[in-house]
C-alpha positions in Angstrom: 164.0 113.4 100.9 161.4 115.2 99.0 158.4 112.9 98.3 157.9 114.5 94.8 161.1 113.1 93.5 161.0 109.7 95.3 159.3 106.9 93.4 158.3 103.4 94.5 160.1 101.9 91.5 163.5 102.5 93.2 162.6 100.6 96.4 164.1 97.3 95.4 167.6 98.8 94.9 168.3 98.8 98.6 172.1 98.1 98.4 174.2 100.4 100.6 176.0 103.2 99.0 178.7 105.4 100.4 177.6 108.7 102.0 178.9 111.8 100.2 179.6 114.8 102.2 180.0 118.3 100.7 181.8 121.2 102.2 179.8 124.2 103.4 176.1 124.0 103.7 175.6 121.2 101.2 175.2 117.5 102.2 175.1 114.1 100.6 171.3 114.3 100.3 171.4 117.7 98.6 169.3 119.3 101.3 170.0 123.0 102.1 171.3 124.1 105.5 169.1 125.0 108.4 167.4 128.3 107.6 166.9 129.2 111.2 170.7 128.9 111.9 171.3 131.2 108.9 168.9 133.8 110.2 170.3 133.8 113.7 173.9 134.0 112.4 172.8 136.9 110.2 171.2 138.8 113.1 174.2 138.6 115.5 175.8 142.0 116.1 179.2 142.6 114.6 182.2 142.5 116.8 185.7 144.1 116.4 187.1 140.7 115.6 184.5 140.3 112.8 185.3 143.8 111.5 189.0 143.0 111.4 188.3 139.8 109.5 186.3 141.5 106.8 189.3 142.4 104.5 190.6 138.9 104.9 187.2 137.5 103.8 187.1 140.0 100.9 190.5 138.8 99.8 189.5 135.2 100.0 186.4 135.9 97.9 188.6 137.7 95.3 190.9 134.7 95.2 188.0 132.3 94.8 186.6 134.4 92.0 189.9 134.5 90.2 190.2 130.7 90.4 186.7 130.4 89.0 187.5 132.6 86.1 190.7 130.6 85.4 188.7 127.4 85.5 186.2 128.9 83.1 189.0 129.9 80.7 190.5 126.4 80.9 187.1 124.8 80.2 186.7 127.1 77.1 190.1 126.1 75.8 189.4 122.4 76.3 186.0 122.8 74.6 187.5 124.6 71.6 190.2 121.9 71.2 187.8 119.0 71.4 185.4 120.7 69.0 188.1 121.2 66.5 189.3 117.5 66.9 185.7 116.2 66.5 185.1 118.3 63.4 188.4 117.2 61.7 188.2 113.5 62.6 184.5 112.9 62.6 182.6 110.4 60.4 180.9 113.2 58.4 182.3 115.8 56.1 183.3 119.2 57.6 180.6 121.0 55.7 177.9 118.7 57.0 179.3 119.1 60.6 179.2 122.8 60.3 175.5 122.8 59.1 174.2 120.1 61.4 176.4 120.5 64.5 178.2 117.1 64.2 175.3 114.8 63.6 173.8 113.3 60.4 173.1 115.7 57.5 169.8 117.4 57.9 169.6 117.0 61.7 170.1 120.1 63.8 172.1 119.2 66.9 174.4 121.2 69.1 178.1 120.9 68.9 180.2 119.5 71.6 180.8 121.7 74.7 181.5 120.8 78.3 178.5 122.6 80.0 176.0 120.8 77.7 177.8 117.5 78.3 177.6 118.0 82.0 174.0 119.1 81.9 172.9 116.2 79.7 174.7 113.7 81.9 172.9 114.9 85.0 169.5 114.8 83.2 170.3 111.3 81.8 171.4 110.0 85.2 168.2 111.3 86.8 166.0 109.4 84.4 168.0 106.1 83.8 166.8 104.5 87.0 163.9 102.7 85.4 166.3 100.8 83.1 168.3 99.6 86.0 165.2 98.6 87.9 164.1 96.5 84.8 167.5 95.0 84.7 167.4 94.0 88.4 164.0 92.5 88.1 164.9 90.5 85.0 168.0 89.1 86.8 165.9 88.3 89.8 163.3 86.6 87.6 165.9 84.4 85.7 167.8 83.5 88.8 164.9 81.8 90.5 164.7 84.2 93.5 160.9 83.5 93.5 160.2 80.2 91.7 156.5 81.0 91.2 157.4 84.1 89.2 159.9 82.2 87.1 157.5 79.4 86.4 154.8 81.9 85.4 157.3 83.5 83.0 158.0 80.1 81.5 154.3 79.3 81.1 153.8 82.6 79.2 156.9 81.8 77.1 155.6 78.4 76.3 152.3 79.7 75.1 154.0 82.2 72.9 156.4 79.6 71.4 153.5 77.2 70.7 151.4 80.0 69.2 153.6 82.8 67.8 150.4 84.8 66.8 150.2 85.8 70.5 153.4 88.0 70.2 151.4 91.2 69.4 149.3 90.5 72.5 152.3 90.7 74.8 153.0 94.4 74.8 149.3 95.2 75.2 148.9 92.7 78.1 152.1 94.1 79.8 150.7 97.7 79.4 147.4 96.7 81.0 148.7 94.4 83.8 152.0 96.1 84.6 151.2 99.8 84.2 147.5 100.7 84.1 146.1 98.3 86.8 148.8 99.4 89.4 148.1 103.0 88.6 144.4 102.4 89.1 144.9 100.7 92.4 147.0 103.6 93.5 144.1 106.0 92.9 141.6 103.6 94.4 143.4 101.9 97.2 141.8 99.1 99.3 140.4 99.7 102.7 143.0 99.3 105.5 142.8 95.9 107.3 142.6 95.9 111.1 142.8 92.8 113.3 140.6 94.5 116.0 137.6 94.9 113.6 135.1 92.1 113.5 134.3 92.4 109.9 136.8 92.6 106.9 135.9 95.1 104.2 136.5 93.7 100.7 138.1 95.7 97.9 135.7 97.8 95.7 136.8 99.9 92.7 133.6 102.0 92.9 133.5 105.6 94.0 135.6 108.6 93.6 139.4 108.4 93.6 140.9 108.4 97.1 144.5 109.2 96.4 146.5 111.3 93.8 147.7 109.7 90.7 151.3 108.4 90.9 153.7 110.0 88.4 157.3 109.1 87.5 159.6 112.1 87.8 163.4 112.5 87.6 165.1 111.9 90.9 166.6 114.9 92.6 170.2 115.7 92.0 172.6 114.7 94.8 169.9 112.5 96.3 170.3 108.8 97.3 168.6 107.6 94.2 170.8 109.9 92.1 173.9 108.2 93.5 172.4 104.8 93.0 171.9 105.6 89.3 175.5 106.7 89.1 176.7 103.5 90.8 174.6 101.3 88.4 175.7 103.3 85.4 179.3 102.9 86.4 178.9 99.1 86.8 177.0 98.9 83.5 179.8 100.6 81.7 182.3 98.1 83.2 180.0 95.2 82.3 179.9 96.4 78.7 183.6 96.9 78.6 184.2 93.3 79.9 181.7 91.9 77.4 183.2 93.8 74.5 186.8 92.7 75.5 185.6 89.1 75.8 183.9 89.2 72.4 187.0 90.8 70.8 189.3 88.2 72.4 187.2 85.3 71.5 185.7 86.1 68.1 188.0 88.6 66.3 191.2 86.5 66.1 189.1 83.7 64.7 187.3 85.8 62.1 189.8 88.4 60.9 192.0 85.9 59.1 195.0 86.5 61.3 195.1 82.7 61.4 194.1 82.1 57.8 193.7 78.4 58.2 191.3 78.7 61.1 189.3 81.6 59.6 189.1 79.8 56.3 187.7 76.7 58.0 185.1 78.8 59.8 184.2 80.5 56.5 183.6 77.1 54.9 181.4 75.9 57.8 179.4 79.2 57.8 178.9 79.0 54.0 177.8 75.4 54.3 175.3 76.4 57.1 174.0 79.2 54.9 173.4 76.7 52.0 171.7 74.2 54.4 169.4 76.8 56.0 168.5 78.3 52.7 167.1 74.9 51.6 165.9 73.3 54.9 164.9 76.4 56.9 161.2 76.0 56.3 161.3 72.3 57.4 162.9 72.9 60.8 160.6 72.9 63.9 161.4 76.5 65.0 158.7 76.6 67.7 160.1 73.5 69.4 163.7 74.8 69.0 162.8 78.2 70.7 160.8 76.4 73.3 163.6 74.0 74.3 166.2 76.8 74.0 164.3 79.2 76.3 163.6 76.5 78.9 167.2 75.3 78.9 168.6 78.8 79.3 166.2 79.6 82.2 166.8 76.2 83.9 170.5 76.8 83.7 170.1 79.9 85.8 168.7 77.9 88.8 171.3 77.8 91.7 171.2 74.0 91.9 171.9 73.6 88.2 174.7 76.2 88.4 176.4 74.2 91.2 176.1 71.0 89.2 177.5 72.6 86.0 180.4 74.1 88.0 181.2 70.7 89.5 181.1 68.8 86.2 182.9 71.5 84.1 186.4 70.4 85.2 185.9 66.7 84.1 183.4 66.0 81.3 183.4 69.4 79.6 187.2 69.5 79.4 187.3 66.1 77.8 184.7 67.0 75.2 186.4 70.4 74.6 189.7 68.6 73.9 188.0 66.1 71.5 186.4 69.0 69.6 189.6 70.9 69.4 191.5 67.9 68.1 188.8 67.2 65.4 188.9 70.8 64.3 192.7 70.8 64.0 192.6 67.7 61.9 190.0 69.2 59.6 192.0 72.4 59.2 195.2 70.5 58.4 193.6 68.1 56.0 191.2 70.3 54.1 192.5 73.9 54.2 195.3 74.6 51.7 197.1 78.0 52.0 200.4 77.4 50.2 199.2 78.5 46.7 201.2 80.8 44.6 200.5 84.6 44.9 198.2 86.2 42.4 199.9 87.6 39.3 198.8 90.2 36.8 200.2 91.8 33.7 200.7 95.6 33.7 201.5 97.8 30.7 203.3 101.0 30.0 203.4 102.9 26.7 206.6 104.5 25.4 205.7 107.8 23.7 208.0 109.5 21.2 207.5 112.8 19.4 208.7 114.0 16.1 210.9 117.1 16.5 209.9 118.5 13.0 208.6 117.7 9.6 212.0 116.2 8.6 213.4 115.8 12.1 214.1 112.8 14.3 212.0 111.0 16.9 212.9 112.0 20.4 212.0 110.2 23.6 209.1 111.9 25.4 207.4 109.9 28.2 206.4 106.5 29.5 202.7 106.9 30.0 199.9 104.6 31.1 197.8 105.8 28.2 198.7 105.3 24.5 197.8 109.0 23.8 196.1 108.0 20.5 194.6 110.6 18.2 191.0 110.2 19.5 191.9 110.0 23.2 190.2 112.3 25.6 193.5 114.0 26.4 194.3 114.7 22.8 190.8 116.1 22.0 190.9 118.3 25.1 194.4 119.6 24.2 196.0 118.3 27.3 199.6 117.0 27.6 200.3 113.4 28.1 201.1 112.3 31.7 203.7 109.8 32.8 207.4 109.5 33.8 210.5 110.4 31.9 212.6 107.4 32.6 211.9 103.7 32.5 213.4 103.1 36.0 210.8 105.5 37.5 207.8 103.3 36.6 206.5 101.8 39.8 204.2 98.8 40.3 200.6 99.4 41.5 199.9 99.9 45.1 199.9 96.5 47.0 201.8 94.8 44.2 205.5 94.1 43.5 207.4 93.1 40.4 207.4 89.4 39.5 209.8 89.8 36.6 213.1 91.6 36.4 212.7 93.4 33.1 210.0 94.9 30.8 209.1 93.0 27.6 208.1 94.6 24.4 204.6 93.6 23.2 205.1 92.1 19.7 201.4 91.9 19.1 200.8 95.6 18.4 197.9 94.9 16.1 195.9 93.2 18.9 196.1 96.0 21.5 195.2 98.5 18.8 192.1 96.5 17.9 191.1 95.9 21.5 191.1 99.7 22.2 189.4 100.5 18.8 192.2 103.0 18.0 191.8 104.7 14.6 193.9 107.1 12.6 197.2 105.2 13.2 199.7 103.1 11.3 200.7 99.8 12.9 204.1 98.1 12.5 203.8 94.3 12.6 207.5 93.7 12.4 210.6 95.5 13.6 210.2 97.8 16.7 206.3 97.6 16.7 205.7 101.3 16.7 202.2 102.6 16.2 202.4 105.9 14.3 199.8 108.7 14.0 198.7 109.2 10.4 199.2 112.7 9.1 196.0 114.3 7.9 196.6 116.9 5.2 193.0 118.0 4.9 193.0 118.9 8.6 195.9 121.3 8.2 198.6 119.3 9.9 196.2 117.9 12.5 196.5 114.3 13.5 193.2 112.4 13.5 191.0 109.9 11.8 190.6 110.4 8.1 187.2 109.1 7.1 187.4 109.5 3.3 189.6 110.9 0.5 189.2 112.3 -3.0 189.8 110.0 -5.9 189.9 110.6 -9.7 186.5 111.4 -11.1 184.9 108.7 -13.2 182.1 108.9 -15.7 179.0 106.7 -15.3 176.5 106.2 -18.0 173.6 106.9 -15.7 174.7 109.8 -13.4 177.4 111.5 -15.5 180.5 113.0 -14.0 181.0 113.2 -10.2 183.3 112.5 -7.3 183.3 109.2 -5.6 184.8 108.6 -2.1 186.6 105.6 -0.9 186.8 105.1 2.9 190.2 105.1 4.4 190.9 102.2 6.8 190.9 103.0 10.5 194.5 101.9 10.7 197.1 100.8 8.3 199.5 97.9 8.5 203.0 97.8 7.1 206.6 98.6 7.7 207.7 100.8 4.7 205.1 103.5 4.9 205.8 106.1 2.2 203.3 108.7 3.4 203.8 111.4 5.9 203.4 110.4 9.5 202.0 112.3 12.5 204.0 113.8 15.4 203.4 110.9 17.8 204.3 107.3 18.0 204.0 104.7 20.8 204.7 101.1 21.6 203.6 98.9 24.4 205.7 97.3 27.1 204.4 94.6 29.6 205.6 93.2 32.8 204.2 90.8 35.5 203.4 91.8 39.0 202.4 89.8 42.0 200.6 90.5 45.3 202.8 92.0 47.9 203.0 90.1 51.2 201.7 92.7 53.8 202.9 92.0 57.4 200.2 91.4 59.9 199.3 94.5 62.0 197.0 95.1 64.9 194.4 97.7 64.0 192.0 99.0 66.7 188.4 99.0 65.6 186.2 101.4 67.5 
């Protein structure tokens, strides 16, 4: 293996891996074939059998080229389909995807394609080894492979817990002790020790460097370390999948209110914990808590403690688990009440009628969610009223269902007019409770609010003759209105709705 791509950091991952053999001149280690053998085979004289096999080889090459072209076309088709799917179903709008290549707005990133995906995976796999090395060393440290190392870690952890101001010192100390000092020792190695020599030479950092500086480079593709990284990456993906499935199986059914009694009880407990911590958080001995928790978690990783825990889990732990489950079930049954009536609301609809002519009759027009009053936005903009033609076509809001069988006429027409501050209308307080538009003569048959009207001139001793204006009320009340009415009238119908019981469904959350 080329020394340039082989690093000492991968030495500890010495598990056996399967040997991969490639057809042709390639091998599992990615080394090229013997160049001398190629030269000798190229210098051999051609024979009649070789001449007769030339058309056969040429046809085989043409078939291989055709297969490659077909594979390239298939890759292009798959790439186009996946790109279209990602653009249509992505988390960002299509215009942002087109500008930024599928990433967050303002970030220039390439769109999805198979060659880039393959190239990035190879680059990633060549460089991810240091993460797996750190993971292996952390597992070895916490599993007490070398007790002195674990105890040293616990000593450092204890100092940090007792004095949290040392936390900014940790990354600097790790950089000095774990990175720079080993690199310096690599450039200034110690003198070799020999048993035959009578005098041992001590280490001295003085003098010029004796060895080249060690660098970390990506491992070579198809090398042993490359396949180790692939193996560790494969196992890490499986570990993440198992952890995710375990979390979903354990937490989601208890937190997503599929069992409303259990989720409600957990919500009450968490809410009480939030209240308690918001008051008493500054009084808790957090240093002691983290110190004891870290020591307990590390000690539980010791092999002897693991055996003891496994032997006692079937007896004592099961009894305590049963007691805790029984107590929780009693608490849920006694304190969580879920048989309340569903929520109800009142919805409204306005029956609109239009005057067919100055002396005509009122004709049914629409059932609209808006009263279409003279100063409504739709009337001012000259838009038509929206709604449905028949009463039976009025549907409840989404997620609700009817709680009553029939609509009821709102007999308090004056109240809903005042609540909406509707002006320029006449209100019926008896009878059918219609609310009419007031005809405005000064506006040339336009319906609207009349702010004032002319009255008979009167003479005052101080100012002489003039016109006085008396404001017209914003709405009028009565049943026998003798004036001319506008072209629209409406009345309000109400009905109760209740929450619809939606059946439980399993939704996948990615």
